[in-house]
N, C-alpha and C positions, 0 to 999 in steps of 0.2 A: 592299290596300284603304285607300281613305282617307275619314275622315269630312269630308262636303262642305256647303260653304255657298252659299246662293244668295241673289239680291237680287229686289226687286218693285218694279213701278212701278204708277201708275194714271193715267189721263188727267185732266187738269184740267177740270172741268165747270162751267162758270157760266152764269147767264142774265144777260142784258145789258139795261140800261134805258139808252139814250141818247137824246139829242136830236138828235145830228148822225148821218149816215149811216154804218154801219160794216158793211162787207162781208166774206164768206170771200175769203181771199187767192188761192184757187185758182178756184173756181165763180162768184165775186163776188155770190153771193146776199147778201141781208141777213142778218145775224145779230141783228137787233133782236128782243129777247124770246125768242131761243133759246139752246141750250147752244154753248159753242165750246171749240177748246183752241188755246192759244198754242203756236208752235213758232218757236224763233229771232225772237221778237216779233211772228211774222205770225200773224193768228187764221184758223182754219180751222173751218168747221162739221164737226161730229161725223162725217158722211158721208164728206166729202173726206179728213179726217184719217185715218180707218180705212182708206180705200181706199188712200191714198197711204203711209202710215207703220205701220201696225198691224204688229206681230210674228205670224207663223203659228206656231201650238200645234204642238210636236212630236208630241203624243199624237192629238188629233183632226185636225190639220191645217187648222183653221179659223182666221179672224184673231182676234187678242186685242183686242176692242172696249175704248173709252173707259171703259165701266162695268164692266169686269172687271179683276181684279187680274193685272198680268204678271209671273209668276215666271221667273226668269233663272238659268241656269247655264252657265257656259263658252260664252256666245252662242249659247245654245239658250233657248228660251221654252216657257211652258206656261200654260194656263188653271190658276186655283187648284185647280179640280175634277179637271183632268187630271193634276195632278202626284202621283202615287201610284206604289206598290212594283209594279214589273213582274210579279210573281208573284203576291203576297198581295192587291193592289190596295187597300192600306191607305194613307191619305193621308199624304205625307212633309211636309207643311207644318209648318214649324217645328219639324221631328224630324230627327235626324242620319241620314244616308242614305250609299250607297255606288252606285259605278257599275262595271258589268262589260260589256264589249261594246256600251257607250253606251246600256245599260239602267239603270234606275233600281232601286236595290233596299234596302228596309229593312235595318237592321243583323241582325236576327233571320234573313231570309231569305238574306242574304249569307253569313252564317256558317254557315247549314246547308248550303248548295249548294257553297261554295269553301273554308271553313275547313278546317284539318287536324283529323282526328279522332285521338283519342288511342288509342295503340297497346295500353294497359292496360285501360281502363274503355270504349272505342269511343263515347265521347261528343265533341261537337264542341268545339274549342278555342277561346273566343270571342276576337275581335278585341281586343288591348289587354292579353290576359292573358299571363303568362309561360309559355313551354313550352319543352321540351327535347327536342333531335334528336339523332339516333344512327343513322347507316347508312340515311339515308331514311325513318326512322320518327319519330313525335311523341309527346310524353307531355304531361299536364298537370305542373306542376312537383311538385305533391302525388303524382301516380301514378308518377313516376320514382324507384322505390324498390329497396334493395337485396332481392334475393330470400331471403337467409337472415334479417336483422334487421328487414327490412321499414322500415328508416328512409330518409327521402329521401335521395337522393345529392347533389341539388343540382350544385354546379360542382366538388365533389370529385371525385378520381380513381376510376376504377372499371373492372373487369375482365369483359368478357361472356363467358359460356361456355353452351353448348347453349341457346341463344335467351334466356338469364336475364342479368341484370345484378347483378353483387356489387361491394360497398365492399371497397377492398383489405384491409381487416382481416379480413373474413368470408371472402373467398375464399382468403387465406392459412391461416386456421384449417380450411378446408374441404377444399381442393385442393392447395396447395403442398406439395411434398416439403421435407423440412428437411435442410440440409447436414450430413454426417456430422461435419464439423470444428467449425463454429460452433453447430450446432443451431437455426440460425435458418431461416425459409421461404425457398425459392429461388423467385422470382416471376418472373424471366425469365432466359434462357439457362441456364448451367449446364454441369457436365462429370459425366460418368459414369465412374469408375474402378473396377474390381474390383466391377460392379455396386452401387455406391453413389454417391449424388447430391452433388456439390460445388458451391458457389459457384464460379465462375473465380476470383474474388480469393482464395479459399481453398486451391485446389489450386496448391501452391507445390513448388518443389524442396526437397527435404529438406536438401540441401547450402547453397546459395546465397539460397534464398527467393525466387527470382524466379518469376512466375507461368508455370506450363507449359502453359497452354491455348493452342492454336494452333502448338506447336512440338512437336518429337520430343523423346521421353522414354523412359527404361526405368526398371526398378525391380531392387531388391534386397531381399530380407526383407520384401517388401510395402511398402517406401519406395520413393517416387517420387523420380527424380534426373534434371536435364536431362542431355544427354550429356557437356557437359564436366566437370560433378561427377562423374560415373559414371565418366569415363575417368581422372579425375585421381586418384580414390579406390580404384578397384577394376582398372582395366584393367591388362593387361600391357605393358611398355615394349618398344619396337622396340630390338633388339641393335644395329642401326644408327644410326638416327636417334635413339633415346631418348624419342622421343614416344609416346603411349599408342596401343594398339592397340585399338579399340572393338571390332572383330567385328561391329557392329551394321548392320542394313540389308544384309545378304549380302556385305559385304566380306571378301576373302580375306585370308589371311596363311599365313606359313610357320611350322612348328615344329619345332625339331630340338634333341634333348639339353636340354630344359628352357628352349632361348632361341626366341624368336619374332622375325620379322621382317614389315614389311609387304611385299606381293608386290612393290612397286616398290622397295624396299629391299635386295632379296634378289638382290645383285650381287657378281660377282668383286671382291675387293679391289683386285686389280692393273689388270684391263683394263675393268672396270665393266659386263661383258656379263651380261645378266639369267640368272640360273641358275633360275629359275622353270620346273619341268618337265624339267630336265637333272641329270645328274650333276655331282657337286662333290665337292672335297677340302676338309679342314680344316687349319689350321696355326694352332695356338694358338686365338686368339679370331676368326681370319680365316677366310673361306670363299673359295677359289679354282675357278676352271673347271679342266677337265683338263687344258688348254693351258698354263695358267700355273703348274700345280701339278707339271709334269713334272719341275722341278729340285728339288722338295723331297726 
């Protein structure tokens, strides 16, 4: 919507009293003692001028004569009495107006017909007034309030829930879970561990204090550990490569007489053949396949 401005003109009407002949530029009739109109310094009788140059009224489609006020807007013209609102018919002369589909509308009719309606109070949001918009709905600024504290939200952050809007402090008080570690509300994301809520930033490895969110971890005595820390602290060491055997994720290992091996490390000391699922012999700390152990 835009408030529009118009201009108006009237024909110049003069009675002449001359001693020399003074004729209409078009019909050549004498203008002595009659009204006439000058156009580009040429005189015309009223009849010729209106026939040749008068604008046609947009409303009644009749010529706008020299005796009428010619109201114009964007190359369109109206009689003064024809320049009115398309809906309520009230005069728009010297008043703000708008256009829609080339129809003239007063501010009130335009607002009632085309302006947004407030989602809260259902009344028209008048042009020029401040409105708030969210997901296709509009509110008066004073109607866009927090459901809990009823204070205007304005341009502050808010959180929608169940078709209502809440300012952040009220939402946190009413709905947000509290982190078991820092006791502060969890407003976005979060992690659940042992049926308890945590901020992602608070859910850390007990050993190295790195975030565990998004990576594999395990626990011991209800404390969470990343795999590296858990293996370094608690996992048994492979008798062959001496690195930790996590046993996590279904990985297999071999255990014999209080010693453990990774499956890939359980090989004959001499020929390196895998002994997984096969018989083997021991010689002190070494394991041997039956062929290599013949000479023991």
